[in-house]
C-alpha positions as CSV (number, residue, x, y, z in Angstrom):
1,X,193.8,-29.8,18.4
2,X,193.4,-30.4,14.7
3,X,194.7,-27.6,11.9
4,X,192.4,-26.0,9.8
5,X,194.8,-26.0,7.3
6,X,192.6,-25.7,4.0
7,X,192.2,-24.8,0.7
8,X,190.5,-21.8,1.3
9,X,192.4,-20.9,4.7
10,X,195.8,-20.7,3.0
11,X,194.3,-19.2,-0.2
12,X,193.3,-16.4,2.0
13,X,196.9,-15.6,3.2
14,X,197.9,-15.4,0.0
15,X,195.4,-13.1,-0.9
16,X,195.5,-11.2,2.3
17,X,199.2,-9.4,1.4
18,X,198.1,-5.6,0.4
19,X,199.8,-4.0,-3.0
20,X,202.5,-2.6,-2.8
21,X,203.2,0.7,-1.1
22,X,201.7,3.7,-3.3
23,X,200.0,1.2,-5.0
24,X,196.3,1.4,-5.3
25,X,193.4,-0.6,-3.3
26,X,190.9,-0.2,-6.0
27,X,191.0,0.0,-9.5
28,X,189.0,1.5,-12.2
29,X,187.7,-0.7,-14.4
30,X,188.3,0.8,-18.0
31,X,185.8,1.8,-20.2
32,X,183.2,1.8,-17.2
33,X,182.9,5.0,-17.0
34,X,179.1,6.7,-18.2
35,X,177.8,10.4,-17.8
36,X,176.5,11.0,-14.5
37,X,178.4,8.3,-13.0
38,X,181.9,7.6,-11.8
39,X,184.4,4.6,-13.0
40,X,183.2,1.3,-11.8
41,X,185.6,0.5,-8.9
42,X,187.1,-3.4,-7.8
43,X,189.4,-4.5,-5.6
44,X,193.0,-4.4,-6.6
45,X,193.1,-8.2,-7.1
46,X,190.0,-8.9,-8.4
47,X,189.4,-6.5,-11.4
48,X,188.7,-9.4,-14.2
49,X,185.8,-11.4,-11.7
50,X,184.1,-10.9,-8.1
51,X,185.0,-13.2,-5.4
52,X,182.3,-15.6,-5.2
53,X,184.0,-17.9,-2.7
54,X,187.5,-18.5,-1.1
55,X,186.9,-22.7,-2.1
56,X,184.7,-24.1,-4.7
57,X,183.4,-27.0,-2.4
58,X,182.2,-24.0,-0.1
59,X,178.8,-22.6,-1.1
60,X,176.5,-21.9,1.8
61,X,177.2,-21.5,5.4
62,X,176.3,-24.6,6.3
63,X,179.6,-25.9,4.3
64,X,182.1,-23.9,5.7
65,X,180.7,-25.0,9.1
66,X,180.8,-28.3,8.2
67,X,184.2,-28.1,7.1
68,X,185.1,-26.7,10.5
69,X,183.7,-29.7,12.5
70,X,185.8,-32.0,10.5
71,X,189.2,-30.0,11.0
72,X,189.1,-29.2,14.0
73,X,186.4,-31.0,16.2
74,X,188.3,-30.2,19.7
75,X,188.6,-26.7,18.9
76,X,186.9,-24.1,21.4
77,X,183.7,-23.1,19.5
78,X,181.1,-21.2,21.8
79,X,181.8,-20.0,25.0
80,X,179.5,-18.0,27.9
81,X,179.9,-17.3,31.4
82,X,177.6,-19.1,33.2
83,X,175.1,-16.7,36.1
84,X,175.4,-18.1,39.8
85,X,172.3,-17.1,41.8
86,X,173.9,-17.7,45.3
87,X,176.6,-15.5,44.8
88,X,174.8,-13.2,42.2
89,X,177.9,-13.5,40.2
90,X,179.0,-14.4,36.4
91,X,181.3,-17.2,36.6
92,X,184.6,-18.0,34.3
93,X,184.2,-18.2,30.6
94,X,182.4,-22.1,29.7
95,X,183.0,-23.6,26.6
96,X,181.8,-26.7,23.9
97,X,184.1,-27.3,21.2
98,X,183.4,-27.9,17.4
99,X,181.9,-31.6,17.8
100,X,179.6,-30.8,20.4
101,X,177.9,-27.9,18.9
102,X,177.7,-29.4,15.4
103,X,175.9,-32.1,17.3
104,X,173.7,-29.8,19.2
105,X,172.8,-28.3,16.0
106,X,171.8,-31.6,13.9
107,X,169.4,-32.4,17.1
108,X,167.9,-29.0,17.2
109,X,167.4,-28.9,13.3
110,X,165.6,-32.3,14.0
111,X,163.7,-31.0,16.9
112,X,163.1,-28.0,14.6
113,X,161.6,-30.0,11.8
114,X,159.4,-32.8,14.1
115,X,157.5,-29.5,16.0
116,X,156.8,-27.3,12.7
117,X,155.4,-30.5,11.5
118,X,153.2,-31.2,14.5
119,X,151.5,-28.0,13.7
120,X,151.0,-28.5,10.1
121,X,154.1,-26.2,8.7
122,X,156.4,-28.0,5.8
123,X,159.4,-26.6,3.7
124,X,161.4,-24.0,4.0
125,X,160.3,-21.1,6.5
126,X,161.8,-18.6,9.5
127,X,162.5,-19.6,12.8
128,X,162.5,-16.0,14.9
129,X,165.3,-15.3,16.7
130,X,164.9,-13.1,20.0
131,X,167.6,-12.6,22.9
132,X,171.0,-11.3,24.1
133,X,173.7,-12.6,22.2
134,X,174.1,-16.4,23.7
135,X,175.0,-19.9,22.6
136,X,171.8,-21.0,21.6
137,X,171.5,-18.1,18.8
138,X,174.2,-19.1,17.2
139,X,173.2,-23.2,17.9
140,X,169.8,-22.1,16.7
141,X,171.0,-19.9,13.6
142,X,173.1,-23.3,12.7
143,X,170.1,-25.8,13.1
144,X,168.2,-23.6,10.5
145,X,171.1,-24.3,7.9
146,X,171.4,-27.8,8.6
147,X,167.6,-28.2,7.5
148,X,167.2,-25.5,4.5
149,X,165.4,-23.4,6.7
150,X,166.5,-19.6,8.0
151,X,166.5,-17.7,11.0
152,X,164.4,-14.1,11.7
153,X,166.0,-11.9,13.8
154,X,163.9,-9.6,16.6
155,X,165.9,-7.0,17.9
156,X,166.6,-7.5,22.1
157,X,165.0,-4.3,22.8
158,X,162.6,-3.9,19.9
159,X,159.1,-2.7,21.6
160,X,156.2,-4.9,21.1
161,X,154.8,-3.4,18.4
162,X,157.6,-3.9,16.0
163,X,158.2,-7.1,17.1
164,X,154.5,-7.9,16.2
165,X,155.0,-6.7,13.0
166,X,158.0,-8.8,12.2
167,X,156.3,-12.1,13.4
168,X,153.3,-11.2,11.3
169,X,155.0,-9.9,8.4
170,X,157.3,-13.2,8.4
171,X,154.8,-15.5,9.2
172,X,156.4,-16.6,11.8
173,X,155.0,-20.0,13.5
174,X,157.8,-20.3,16.3
175,X,160.7,-18.1,18.2
176,X,163.3,-19.1,19.8
177,X,164.1,-16.5,22.9
178,X,165.0,-16.0,26.6
179,X,162.9,-16.5,29.4
180,X,162.1,-12.5,30.1
181,X,160.8,-12.1,26.7
182,X,158.0,-14.8,26.9
183,X,155.6,-12.4,29.0
184,X,155.7,-9.9,26.0
185,X,155.2,-12.7,23.1
186,X,152.6,-14.0,25.4
187,X,150.8,-10.5,25.1
188,X,150.9,-9.9,21.5
189,X,150.3,-13.7,20.7
190,X,146.2,-13.1,20.0
191,X,147.7,-10.5,17.7
192,X,150.1,-12.9,15.6
193,X,148.1,-15.8,14.3
194,X,151.2,-18.0,12.6
195,X,152.6,-17.5,15.8
196,X,152.1,-21.4,17.6
197,X,155.2,-22.2,19.5
198,X,157.5,-20.6,21.7
199,X,160.8,-22.0,22.7
200,X,162.3,-21.1,25.7
201,X,166.5,-20.6,26.3
202,X,166.6,-21.0,29.8
203,X,165.6,-23.6,31.9
204,X,161.8,-23.9,32.5
205,X,161.7,-26.8,35.3
206,X,163.1,-25.2,38.0
207,X,162.1,-22.8,40.4
208,X,158.6,-24.4,41.7
209,X,155.5,-22.3,43.2
210,X,152.9,-23.9,45.0
211,X,153.7,-27.0,43.5
212,X,154.2,-25.5,39.5
213,X,157.1,-25.1,37.8
214,X,157.6,-21.8,35.5
215,X,156.9,-24.4,32.7
216,X,153.3,-25.1,34.1
217,X,152.1,-21.6,35.2
218,X,153.7,-19.9,32.1
219,X,151.8,-22.7,29.6
220,X,148.7,-21.9,31.6
221,X,148.9,-18.1,30.0
222,X,150.3,-19.8,27.0
223,X,147.0,-22.3,26.4
224,X,144.6,-19.5,26.4
225,X,146.7,-17.6,23.5
226,X,147.0,-20.8,21.8
227,X,150.9,-21.3,22.2
228,X,153.0,-23.7,23.4
229,X,156.0,-23.3,25.1
230,X,158.9,-25.7,25.0
231,X,162.5,-25.9,26.4
232,X,165.4,-25.3,24.1
233,X,167.0,-28.7,25.5
234,X,163.5,-30.3,25.1
235,X,163.2,-29.5,21.4
236,X,167.2,-31.0,21.2
237,X,166.0,-34.3,22.7
238,X,163.4,-34.7,20.5
239,X,165.6,-34.0,17.6
240,X,168.2,-36.9,19.0
241,X,165.5,-39.4,19.4
242,X,163.7,-38.9,16.2
243,X,166.4,-37.7,14.0
244,X,166.0,-36.2,10.5
245,X,168.6,-36.4,8.0
246,X,171.0,-33.3,7.0
247,X,168.8,-31.3,4.9
248,X,171.8,-29.0,3.4
249,X,170.6,-25.6,1.6
250,X,171.9,-24.8,-1.4
251,X,173.3,-20.9,-2.5
252,X,170.2,-19.6,-4.0
253,X,168.0,-20.3,-0.6
254,X,167.4,-17.8,1.8
255,X,170.0,-17.5,5.1
256,X,168.2,-14.5,6.7
257,X,165.6,-11.9,6.7
258,X,167.6,-9.2,8.6
259,X,164.8,-6.2,9.3
260,X,166.7,-3.1,9.2
261,X,166.1,-1.2,12.5
262,X,165.1,1.9,10.3
263,X,164.9,5.4,12.0
264,X,161.2,6.0,10.5
265,X,158.2,3.8,9.8
266,X,157.9,-0.3,9.9
267,X,161.4,-2.1,9.4
268,X,162.0,-3.7,5.9
269,X,162.9,-7.6,5.5
270,X,166.5,-7.6,3.8
271,X,166.3,-10.9,2.4
272,X,169.6,-12.7,2.3
273,X,171.2,-15.8,0.7
274,X,173.9,-18.4,1.6
275,X,175.7,-16.8,-1.9
276,X,175.5,-13.6,-0.1
277,X,176.8,-14.7,3.1
278,X,179.7,-17.1,1.3
279,X,180.6,-13.9,-0.6
280,X,181.1,-11.7,2.3
281,X,182.6,-14.2,4.5
282,X,185.2,-15.0,1.9
283,X,185.9,-11.0,1.7
284,X,186.5,-10.5,5.0
285,X,189.0,-13.8,5.3
286,X,190.9,-11.8,2.2
287,X,191.0,-8.5,4.3
288,X,191.9,-10.0,8.1
289,X,194.3,-12.5,9.7
290,X,192.0,-15.9,10.8
291,X,193.5,-18.6,12.4
292,X,192.0,-21.8,14.1
293,X,193.0,-20.3,17.3
294,X,191.7,-17.1,17.3
295,X,189.1,-16.2,19.6
296,X,186.5,-13.1,19.1
297,X,184.4,-11.2,21.3
298,X,180.7,-11.4,20.6
299,X,179.1,-8.0,22.4
300,X,177.4,-6.0,19.0
301,X,173.6,-7.7,18.7
302,X,173.6,-11.0,16.6
303,X,170.6,-9.6,14.8
304,X,173.3,-7.1,13.7
305,X,174.2,-8.5,10.3
306,X,178.2,-7.0,11.0
307,X,177.8,-9.0,13.8
308,X,176.5,-12.3,12.1
309,X,179.7,-11.3,9.7
310,X,182.1,-11.5,12.5
311,X,181.0,-14.7,13.5
312,X,180.7,-16.3,10.1
313,X,184.5,-15.6,9.8
314,X,185.2,-17.3,12.9
315,X,183.0,-20.4,12.4
316,X,184.6,-20.8,8.9
317,X,188.1,-20.1,10.3
318,X,187.5,-22.8,13.5
319,X,187.7,-20.1,15.8
320,X,186.4,-20.0,19.5
321,X,183.2,-17.2,19.7
322,X,183.2,-15.4,23.3
323,X,179.7,-14.0,24.3
324,X,179.3,-10.9,26.6
325,X,177.3,-11.4,29.5
326,X,174.7,-9.1,28.5
327,X,175.6,-5.6,30.2
328,X,177.2,-3.2,27.6
329,X,178.4,-1.5,30.4
330,X,180.5,-3.8,31.6
331,X,182.0,-5.5,28.4
332,X,185.5,-4.4,29.4
333,X,185.6,-6.8,32.3
334,X,184.4,-9.7,29.6
335,X,187.4,-8.9,27.7
336,X,189.8,-9.0,30.2
337,X,188.6,-12.9,30.7
338,X,188.1,-13.6,26.9
339,X,191.4,-11.8,26.2
340,X,190.5,-11.6,22.3
341,X,192.2,-11.9,19.2
342,X,190.0,-10.5,17.2
343,X,187.3,-7.6,18.4
344,X,184.4,-5.9,16.3
345,X,183.6,-2.9,17.3
346,X,181.4,1.0,17.1
347,X,182.3,4.7,17.3
348,X,180.1,4.7,20.6
349,X,182.2,2.1,22.3
350,X,185.6,3.1,21.0
351,X,184.8,6.8,22.1
352,X,184.5,5.4,25.9
353,X,187.5,3.2,25.6
354,X,189.3,6.4,24.1
355,X,188.2,8.7,26.9
356,X,188.9,5.9,29.6
357,X,192.4,5.7,28.2
358,X,192.6,9.2,28.0
359,X,192.4,9.7,31.5
360,X,194.3,7.0,32.4
361,X,197.7,8.1,30.4
362,X,197.5,11.5,29.6
363,X,195.1,13.7,30.7
364,X,195.0,13.1,34.4
365,X,196.5,9.9,35.4
366,X,197.3,8.9,39.2
367,X,201.3,9.0,38.4
368,X,202.6,11.7,37.0
369,X,205.6,9.9,35.8
370,X,203.4,8.0,33.9
371,X,201.7,10.6,32.1
372,X,204.8,12.3,31.1
373,X,205.9,8.6,29.9
374,X,202.3,8.5,28.0
375,X,202.5,11.7,26.4
376,X,205.9,11.1,25.1
377,X,205.0,7.6,23.7
378,X,202.0,8.6,22.5
379,X,203.2,11.6,20.2
380,X,206.2,9.6,19.0
381,X,204.1,7.0,17.9
382,X,201.8,9.4,16.5
383,X,204.8,10.7,14.5
384,X,205.4,7.6,12.9
385,X,201.9,6.8,12.1
386,X,201.0,10.1,10.3
387,X,204.3,10.0,8.3
388,X,202.8,10.8,4.6
389,X,205.3,8.0,3.1
390,X,203.5,4.7,3.2
391,X,206.4,3.0,3.1
392,X,207.5,4.6,6.3
393,X,204.2,4.8,8.6
394,X,203.8,2.2,11.2
395,X,201.7,2.1,14.8
396,X,204.0,-0.1,16.0
397,X,207.2,0.2,17.7
398,X,210.1,-2.2,18.8
399,X,210.8,-1.0,22.5
400,X,207.4,0.8,23.2
401,X,204.8,-1.6,21.9
402,X,206.4,-4.2,24.8
403,X,206.8,-1.7,27.9
404,X,203.5,0.5,27.3
405,X,201.0,-0.5,24.5
406,X,200.7,-4.0,25.7
407,X,200.0,-2.9,29.2
408,X,197.7,-0.1,28.0
409,X,195.5,-2.6,25.9
410,X,195.8,-5.3,28.7
411,X,193.9,-2.5,31.0
412,X,190.7,-3.5,28.8
413,X,191.4,-6.9,27.8
414,X,192.9,-6.6,24.3
415,X,196.6,-7.5,24.7
416,X,196.4,-9.9,22.3
417,X,193.9,-8.6,20.2
418,X,195.8,-8.8,16.6
419,X,192.4,-7.1,14.4
420,X,189.9,-4.5,15.2
421,X,187.6,-3.2,13.5
422,X,185.3,-0.3,13.4
423,X,181.7,0.2,11.7
424,X,178.6,0.8,11.6
425,X,178.8,4.5,11.9
426,X,182.0,7.1,11.1
427,X,185.0,7.0,13.5
428,X,186.8,10.2,14.2
429,X,189.8,10.3,13.0
430,X,192.1,11.4,15.6
431,X,190.5,9.0,17.7
432,X,191.4,6.4,15.2
433,X,194.9,7.0,15.4
434,X,195.3,7.5,19.0
435,X,193.7,4.1,19.4
436,X,195.9,2.8,16.7
437,X,198.9,3.9,18.5
438,X,197.5,2.3,21.8
439,X,197.2,-0.8,20.7
440,X,200.0,-1.2,17.6
441,X,197.6,-3.8,16.0
442,X,195.7,-3.9,13.0
443,X,192.9,-1.3,13.5
444,X,190.9,-0.9,10.6
445,X,187.9,0.8,9.4
446,X,184.7,-0.7,7.6
447,X,181.6,0.0,5.7
448,X,178.8,-1.8,5.0
449,X,175.4,-2.3,5.4
450,X,172.8,-4.9,5.7
451,X,171.7,-4.8,2.4
452,X,175.6,-6.2,1.5
453,X,175.8,-8.3,4.1
454,X,177.8,-6.0,5.9
455,X,180.8,-6.2,3.7
456,X,181.5,-3.4,1.1
457,X,185.0,-1.7,2.0
458,X,187.6,-2.1,4.4
459,X,191.0,-0.8,5.5
460,X,194.0,-3.0,5.3
461,X,196.7,-3.9,7.6
462,X,199.3,-1.5,6.6
463,X,197.3,1.7,5.7
464,X,197.9,4.5,8.5
465,X,195.0,6.6,6.9
466,X,192.2,7.7,8.7
467,X,188.8,9.1,7.7
468,X,188.3,6.7,4.7
469,X,186.9,3.1,4.6
470,X,189.3,1.5,2.7
471,X,188.9,0.4,-0.8
472,X,186.5,-2.2,-2.7
473,X,186.3,-5.7,-1.1
474,X,187.0,-8.4,-3.5
475,X,183.3,-9.6,-3.6
476,X,181.5,-6.4,-5.1
477,X,181.8,-3.6,-6.7
478,X,180.7,0.3,-6.5
479,X,180.7,3.5,-8.4
480,X,179.4,7.1,-7.4
481,X,176.3,8.7,-9.2
482,X,175.9,12.4,-9.6
483,X,173.7,14.3,-7.0
484,X,173.8,17.5,-8.6
485,X,171.1,19.5,-6.1
486,X,173.6,18.7,-3.5
487,X,176.3,19.4,-5.8
488,X,178.3,16.7,-5.8
489,X,179.6,15.4,-8.8
490,X,181.5,12.3,-10.2
491,X,183.6,14.8,-12.3
492,X,184.5,16.6,-9.6
493,X,188.4,17.5,-8.8
494,X,190.6,16.5,-7.2
495,X,188.5,13.6,-6.5
496,X,185.0,12.1,-7.7
497,X,182.3,12.4,-5.6
498,X,178.6,11.2,-5.3
499,X,176.2,8.8,-3.9
500,X,177.8,5.0,-3.6
501,X,176.4,2.4,-5.4
502,X,177.3,-1.0,-5.2
503,X,176.7,-4.0,-6.7
504,X,178.2,-7.9,-6.6
505,X,177.7,-11.0,-4.8
506,X,177.0,-9.9,-1.5
507,X,173.5,-7.9,-2.7
508,X,170.2,-8.8,-1.0
509,X,167.6,-10.6,-3.0
510,X,164.9,-8.3,-2.1
511,X,162.8,-6.3,0.7
512,X,160.5,-9.4,2.0
513,X,156.9,-8.6,0.4
514,X,158.1,-5.0,-0.4
515,X,158.3,-5.0,-4.5
516,X,158.1,-1.2,-4.4
517,X,160.8,-0.4,-1.9
518,X,163.0,-3.2,-4.1
519,X,162.3,-1.0,-7.4
520,X,163.4,2.1,-5.3
521,X,166.6,0.4,-3.9
522,X,167.9,-1.9,-6.8
523,X,168.3,-0.4,-10.6
524,X,167.4,-3.0,-13.2
525,X,171.7,-3.4,-13.5
526,X,171.4,-4.8,-10.0
527,X,173.1,-1.6,-8.1
528,X,171.8,-0.6,-4.8
529,X,171.7,3.0,-4.1
530,X,172.8,3.2,-0.3
531,X,171.9,6.9,0.5
532,X,175.8,7.8,1.5
533,X,177.7,10.1,-0.3
534,X,181.2,9.7,-0.7
535,X,184.8,10.3,-2.6
536,X,187.4,8.2,-3.7
537,X,190.8,9.1,-3.8
538,X,193.7,8.5,-6.1
539,X,194.5,5.3,-3.8
540,X,190.9,3.8,-4.6
541,X,189.7,4.8,-0.8
542,X,186.2,5.3,-0.2
543,X,185.5,8.1,2.7
544,X,181.8,8.9,3.3
545,X,181.0,12.4,3.9
546,X,177.6,13.0,3.5
547,X,173.8,11.7,3.7
548,X,171.7,11.7,0.4
549,X,169.0,14.3,1.7
550,X,170.2,14.1,5.3
551,X,170.8,17.8,5.6
552,X,169.6,20.8,7.9
553,X,168.5,24.1,5.9
554,X,168.4,26.8,7.8
555,X,166.6,30.4,7.2
556,X,169.5,32.1,5.7
557,X,169.3,29.2,2.7
558,X,172.6,27.3,4.2
559,X,172.8,23.5,4.2
560,X,174.1,21.9,7.3
561,X,175.1,18.5,8.0
562,X,174.3,17.4,11.5
563,X,175.9,14.1,11.6
564,X,179.4,15.5,10.6
565,X,179.3,18.2,13.2
566,X,178.0,15.8,16.2
567,X,180.9,13.3,15.5
568,X,183.6,16.5,15.6
569,X,182.4,17.0,18.9
570,X,182.3,13.6,20.4
571,X,185.7,12.8,18.9
572,X,187.1,16.3,20.6
573,X,185.5,16.0,23.8
574,X,186.0,13.3,26.0
575,X,183.5,13.9,28.7
576,X,180.9,14.4,25.8
577,X,179.1,10.4,24.7
578,X,176.5,10.9,22.6
579,X,175.2,14.2,20.3
580,X,172.1,15.8,18.9
581,X,172.9,18.9,16.8
582,X,169.0,20.3,15.6
583,X,168.5,23.7,13.2
584,X,165.0,24.7,12.7
585,X,164.3,25.8,8.7
586,X,163.2,29.3,9.8
587,X,166.2,29.8,12.1
588,X,169.6,31.0,11.7
589,X,171.7,28.8,14.4
590,X,171.9,25.7,15.7
591,X,171.8,24.3,19.1
592,X,172.3,20.7,20.7
593,X,171.4,18.1,23.5
594,X,174.4,16.6,24.4
595,X,174.8,12.7,26.7
596,X,177.6,12.9,29.0
597,X,180.2,10.2,29.9
598,X,180.2,9.9,33.4
599,X,183.3,9.2,34.5
600,X,185.4,12.0,32.0
601,X,182.3,14.6,32.9
602,X,182.5,13.7,36.4
603,X,186.4,15.4,36.5
604,X,185.2,18.3,33.5
605,X,182.0,19.3,35.8
606,X,184.0,18.9,39.2
607,X,186.7,21.7,38.1
608,X,183.8,23.8,37.1
609,X,181.8,23.5,40.1
610,X,184.8,23.5,42.9
611,X,184.1,19.9,44.1
612,X,184.3,16.5,43.6
613,X,182.2,13.7,43.0
614,X,182.8,10.3,40.9
615,X,181.0,8.5,37.9
616,X,179.1,7.0,40.6
617,X,177.4,9.9,42.3
618,X,174.5,9.8,39.5
619,X,172.6,12.5,41.6
620,X,175.7,14.8,41.4
621,X,175.9,14.2,37.7
622,X,172.3,15.0,36.9
623,X,172.6,18.1,39.0
624,X,175.8,19.0,37.4
625,X,174.1,18.8,34.0
626,X,172.0,21.6,34.9
627,X,174.5,23.7,36.9
628,X,175.2,27.3,35.0
629,X,178.4,26.7,35.5
630,X,179.3,23.5,34.2
631,X,177.1,24.8,30.7
632,X,179.2,28.1,30.5
633,X,182.2,25.4,30.6
634,X,181.1,23.0,27.8
635,X,180.0,26.0,25.9
636,X,183.7,27.2,26.0
637,X,185.0,23.7,25.0
638,X,182.2,23.6,21.7
639,X,183.3,26.7,20.6
640,X,186.8,26.0,20.5
641,X,186.5,22.8,19.1
642,X,184.4,24.6,16.3
643,X,186.7,27.3,15.9
644,X,189.7,25.2,15.6
645,X,187.8,22.4,12.9
646,X,187.1,25.8,10.9
647,X,183.4,25.2,11.2
648,X,181.6,28.2,9.6
649,X,179.6,30.3,11.9
650,X,176.2,29.3,11.2
651,X,177.4,25.7,12.1
652,X,178.6,26.5,15.8
653,X,176.4,24.9,18.1
654,X,174.6,28.3,20.4
655,X,173.2,26.7,22.8
656,X,172.8,23.3,24.3
657,X,171.5,21.1,27.1
658,X,173.3,18.3,28.8
659,X,171.6,15.0,29.8
660,X,173.2,12.0,31.7
661,X,171.0,9.6,29.2
662,X,168.9,11.6,26.6
663,X,168.7,9.1,24.1
664,X,167.5,5.7,24.6
665,X,165.8,2.7,22.6
666,X,163.6,2.3,25.5
667,X,162.8,6.0,24.8
668,X,162.5,4.8,20.9
669,X,165.2,7.5,20.0
670,X,168.0,5.4,18.9
671,X,167.7,2.2,16.8
672,X,168.9,-0.8,18.1
673,X,172.6,-0.6,15.8
674,X,172.7,2.9,18.1
675,X,171.7,5.7,15.1
676,X,169.7,8.2,16.3
677,X,165.9,8.5,15.0
678,X,166.3,12.2,14.5
679,X,162.8,12.8,13.4
680,X,161.6,11.1,17.1
681,X,164.2,12.9,18.8
682,X,163.3,16.2,17.8
683,X,159.7,15.6,18.7
684,X,160.8,13.9,21.9
685,X,162.4,17.3,23.2
686,X,160.6,20.0,21.1
687,X,160.3,21.8,24.4
688,X,163.8,21.8,25.1
689,X,164.9,22.8,21.6
690,X,162.3,26.0,21.4
691,X,163.5,26.9,24.8
692,X,167.3,26.8,23.6
693,X,166.2,29.3,20.4
694,X,164.7,31.3,23.5
695,X,168.0,31.8,24.6
696,X,169.9,32.2,21.1
697,X,167.2,35.1,20.5
698,X,168.0,36.9,23.8
699,X,171.4,36.6,23.5
700,X,173.1,38.2,20.3
701,X,176.1,35.9,21.4
702,X,175.0,33.2,23.8
703,X,178.0,31.3,26.1
704,X,175.8,29.4,27.8
705,X,172.6,26.7,27.5
706,X,169.2,27.7,29.0
707,X,168.9,26.0,32.1
């Protein structure tokens, strides 16, 4: 096995050292403050110039993959768990090394050029990708880089209408996909005039029906739609037989058009370049540990820029990427086999992991002695982590990390994990600190958007604070703009507040074919308006505190931030998994719809009903969601949390419904990045919300939901 002792990795190690305890993570640029806007903040090491690349020789995603191949050709690169149709089980991880992936990438890139030329398509164009996370996704992406092409992701669970829109909007001639999506593509093909080729990532030669293979049967339907279906390996063989020279991209070439999932209207195509990729990945290298012996778990959608950045980091560092087997509910099974050293997740998953750990350690452990020990260790470590002196604060302990924390982490496959990053949405502070002491590693929160290549802010190892996203990344700069109608000002005391604006080397080029939206998002000075309200503390750490115009206004004139209330409930009540807080403008109170976490809810509801059942008893759980005793107990807990967190009385959830799975992508109520489509939820559950308001009106102080 080679060693990736390159200039860029060595430089990153030197830059990764945090500032001295008590010194700011971000610094204001002198003289940069103007009326209506805060000073401009930059990373403490990059106040004079923003970071473009860790190595002047590396300017594109193609460059850093080539470097890894040259230095560590035999390192594990991409791994997956094959499905055994006989035993109907997922096997152990199977790996291909960097050298092998490089060859497959080159062959596929040549094959892509050939099949497009056969239909008269030349130049620099996009290739569609529609599949779950798997090696073929990454190989296609790398193949596109090798020929100065770009990829366009279709979210795995998007509906046919949005898929059709993206194919037409991006003018895709070819989509590489899994077998399960081919029927949908054939159905919409007549309305997608540019679509001519479908590349199937799964075998089509096996499984004959009356002497005809799946390939022959599918191509009969495809021919009617004017589309040809090819196997992935067939395109690789085509490229191997007629190889084309590598045609590397430039920094200004497009690396991807990444369509935002969007909560309303058609998605916007965010045009991102190789320059953006290298800048974002360089910043990530500066902020977290990375070695060529690392292994990361790929389970967040690769169509999401957050996961793309995580995998760029691995590919630059010569690390392995293990793809989960496709079921998010069973990702812990994959983690136990993979034992990753780096892991990126979202609050929704960490809520579930935290609830499971609490049940196993402090809430209702099978062994009372183990429960008492767990409470002691957690309280001891929390006291150390919450120490206000940054020189003393730590989530490590010389003894308990070996005999307790390591075992807790092993239960979810994270015993080797030195770095965990949470992104996509705010992570509750108490949950964040709880998991920090359980895992005893660098567990940081970051912030970024598709338009910033997922990189903008990130906490650094050793910072034990919570409720913030850390300081500015090395490749960008940030300021806060006044939002006077919401009473957020850059002159606020003790800390400036306002809408977060970002500028720098990670900022997207434009929204594809949408000059009007581009002009709204980017001003003449290159500042991108995020729509998020932030405050910055005296250490240069930024906290997301609100969303521009994402407020409810109740009839008494009070403004309410529903997401803040939802996050508090979810963080403190382990039996809840999802939440939607609603307020009509002609009402004085709030009501809620909640999805339950099956395992913890079975315990909670069982106590309220005086009976026992498990998370697998679906009918029992659904019945418990409507049981008056359970609803009364749940309302009592909601009231308790509201009081403990000092909610204003108009911020209390006054009535609620419980569901097993209320918000799903299939119902078009949640985006692929797990954000609620709030207007769609309100419309879908309008009758439920009306019934809840009737209950509120019927009871001066309602203590339960209406069945």
